[in-house]
C-alpha positions as CSV (number, residue, x, y, z in Angstrom):
1,M,32.9,-7.3,-32.9
2,A,33.2,-4.9,-30.0
3,G,32.4,-6.4,-26.6
4,G,33.4,-10.0,-27.6
5,G,30.2,-10.6,-29.6
6,M,27.9,-9.5,-26.8
7,S,24.8,-7.3,-27.5
8,R,24.6,-3.9,-26.1
9,E,22.0,-5.1,-23.6
10,E,24.5,-7.8,-22.4
11,R,27.4,-5.4,-22.1
12,W,25.3,-2.8,-20.2
13,S,23.4,-5.0,-17.8
14,L,22.4,-3.3,-14.5
15,A,20.8,-6.5,-13.2
16,G,20.8,-6.3,-9.4
17,A,21.6,-2.6,-9.3
18,T,19.4,-0.1,-7.5
19,A,18.7,3.5,-8.5
20,L,16.9,6.6,-7.2
21,V,15.9,9.1,-9.9
22,T,14.2,12.4,-8.8
23,G,11.7,13.9,-11.0
24,G,11.0,10.7,-13.0
25,S,7.4,11.2,-14.1
26,K,8.3,13.2,-17.2
27,G,11.0,14.6,-19.4
28,I,14.6,13.6,-19.0
29,G,13.9,11.9,-15.6
30,H,11.3,9.7,-17.2
31,A,13.7,8.7,-19.9
32,I,16.4,7.9,-17.3
33,V,14.0,5.8,-15.3
34,E,13.1,3.8,-18.4
35,E,16.7,3.4,-19.5
36,L,18.0,2.2,-16.1
37,A,15.0,-0.2,-15.6
38,G,15.4,-1.4,-19.2
39,H,18.9,-2.5,-18.4
40,G,17.7,-4.4,-15.4
41,A,18.1,-2.0,-12.5
42,R,15.4,-1.7,-9.8
43,V,14.5,2.0,-9.8
44,H,12.6,4.2,-7.4
45,T,11.5,7.6,-8.6
46,C,9.6,10.5,-7.2
47,A,7.6,13.5,-8.3
48,R,5.2,16.0,-6.8
49,S,2.1,14.6,-8.6
50,A,0.7,11.4,-7.3
51,A,-1.6,11.1,-10.4
52,E,1.3,11.4,-12.8
53,L,3.4,8.9,-10.8
54,E,0.7,6.3,-10.7
55,E,0.1,6.6,-14.4
56,C,3.8,6.1,-15.1
57,R,4.0,3.2,-12.5
58,R,1.2,1.4,-14.3
59,R,2.8,1.8,-17.7
60,W,6.2,0.6,-16.3
61,E,4.6,-2.4,-14.6
62,S,2.8,-3.4,-17.8
63,R,6.2,-3.4,-19.6
64,G,7.8,-5.5,-16.8
65,L,10.0,-2.7,-15.6
66,Q,10.9,-2.8,-11.8
67,V,10.0,0.7,-10.8
68,T,8.6,1.9,-7.5
69,V,7.3,5.4,-6.9
70,S,6.6,7.9,-4.1
71,V,5.4,11.5,-3.9
72,C,8.1,14.0,-3.0
73,D,8.6,17.7,-3.3
74,V,12.4,17.9,-3.3
75,S,12.3,21.5,-2.3
76,L,11.2,20.4,1.2
77,R,13.8,19.0,3.5
78,A,11.3,16.7,5.3
79,H,10.2,15.2,2.0
80,R,13.8,14.5,1.0
81,E,14.5,12.8,4.3
82,Q,11.3,10.7,3.9
83,L,12.3,9.8,0.3
84,V,15.7,8.4,1.4
85,E,14.0,6.5,4.2
86,T,11.6,5.0,1.7
87,V,14.5,4.1,-0.7
88,K,16.4,2.6,2.3
89,Q,13.5,0.3,3.0
90,V,12.7,-0.6,-0.7
91,F,16.4,-1.4,-1.5
92,D,17.3,-3.0,1.8
93,G,19.7,-0.2,2.9
94,K,21.8,0.0,-0.3
95,L,21.8,2.3,-3.3
96,D,23.9,2.0,-6.4
97,I,22.9,5.1,-8.4
98,L,21.5,8.5,-7.3
99,V,20.3,10.7,-10.2
100,N,19.5,14.2,-9.0
101,N,17.3,15.3,-11.9
102,A,14.3,17.2,-10.4
103,A,14.2,20.9,-11.2
104,Q,11.9,23.7,-11.8
105,I,12.0,26.7,-14.1
106,L,10.3,30.1,-13.8
107,A,10.6,32.2,-16.9
108,K,10.5,35.9,-16.1
109,P,13.2,38.6,-15.7
110,G,15.3,38.3,-12.6
111,V,14.3,41.8,-11.3
112,E,10.7,40.5,-11.1
113,W,11.4,37.5,-8.9
114,T,10.1,37.5,-5.4
115,S,12.3,36.3,-2.6
116,E,9.9,33.3,-2.1
117,E,10.3,32.3,-5.8
118,Y,14.0,32.6,-5.5
119,S,14.2,30.5,-2.3
120,H,11.9,27.9,-3.8
121,L,14.1,27.6,-6.9
122,M,17.3,27.4,-4.9
123,A,15.7,24.7,-2.6
124,T,14.5,22.7,-5.6
125,N,17.4,23.0,-8.1
126,L,20.4,23.3,-5.8
127,E,19.9,22.5,-2.2
128,S,18.0,19.2,-3.0
129,C,21.0,17.8,-4.9
130,F,23.4,18.6,-2.1
131,H,21.1,17.3,0.6
132,L,20.0,14.2,-1.2
133,S,23.6,13.3,-1.9
134,Q,24.4,13.7,1.8
135,L,21.4,11.6,2.9
136,A,22.1,8.9,0.3
137,H,25.8,8.7,1.1
138,P,25.5,5.8,3.7
139,L,23.4,3.8,1.2
140,L,25.8,4.5,-1.6
141,L,28.7,3.2,0.5
142,R,26.8,-0.2,0.7
143,A,26.4,-0.2,-3.1
144,S,26.2,-3.7,-4.7
145,I,27.9,-2.8,-8.0
146,A,31.7,-2.9,-8.2
147,G,33.5,0.3,-7.3
148,G,30.8,1.8,-5.2
149,G,27.8,4.0,-5.8
150,S,27.4,6.8,-8.3
151,I,25.9,10.2,-8.1
152,V,24.8,12.0,-11.2
153,N,23.6,15.6,-11.1
154,I,21.6,16.5,-14.2
155,S,22.3,20.0,-15.5
156,S,21.0,22.1,-18.4
157,L,22.2,23.8,-21.5
158,G,20.9,26.8,-19.7
159,G,24.1,26.8,-17.6
160,T,26.2,27.5,-20.7
161,L,23.9,29.6,-22.8
162,G,21.9,32.6,-21.5
163,F,18.2,32.6,-22.3
164,P,16.1,35.7,-21.9
165,G,13.9,35.6,-18.8
166,L,15.8,32.7,-17.3
167,A,18.7,34.5,-15.5
168,I,18.2,32.8,-12.1
169,Y,17.6,29.4,-13.6
170,N,20.7,29.7,-15.9
171,H,23.1,30.4,-13.1
172,L,21.9,27.4,-11.2
173,K,22.0,24.8,-13.9
174,K,25.7,24.8,-14.5
175,P,27.2,21.3,-14.2
176,L,27.9,21.1,-10.4
177,C,29.7,17.8,-10.6
178,K,29.4,14.4,-12.1
179,C,31.1,12.1,-9.7
180,R,31.9,8.4,-9.4
181,R,32.8,7.1,-6.0
182,N,35.5,4.4,-6.1
């Protein structure tokens, strides 16, 4: 039997690991939070809606998952800085996994976009990944898992296939990098 007779849960234990997942109140981010916490990691997640976060937090707590939450609009630099400070305190200055998942989409032809909409999308979907990775770097260097911390940038099929009305979104969601720091 693969894994020397161990169950999948035993082989994939993240007990003692810490993770930050942006945009964890719904969709892919929500599933990532549940998967990481289900394998024993302590997870902190954020979203823009306090009500959605609190609803999720209560459900996770009732299932015994170790998840903390905070409100954060990743398009705002000050919010990102506060998020990493919160994570630093919650996880005693170390972080094992950063998942840059938060993103927004606006479906309309590119010629109809305003400069404000474009700037907001860039700040949310691109700048936040770069800046959060920079801010989290000192915490990732202190990672408790063997080999150092990991950064995972979630991308979209939209980066490979063109979808009508999503030209701006499509060019942003190409896989930027998936990296493992050793």
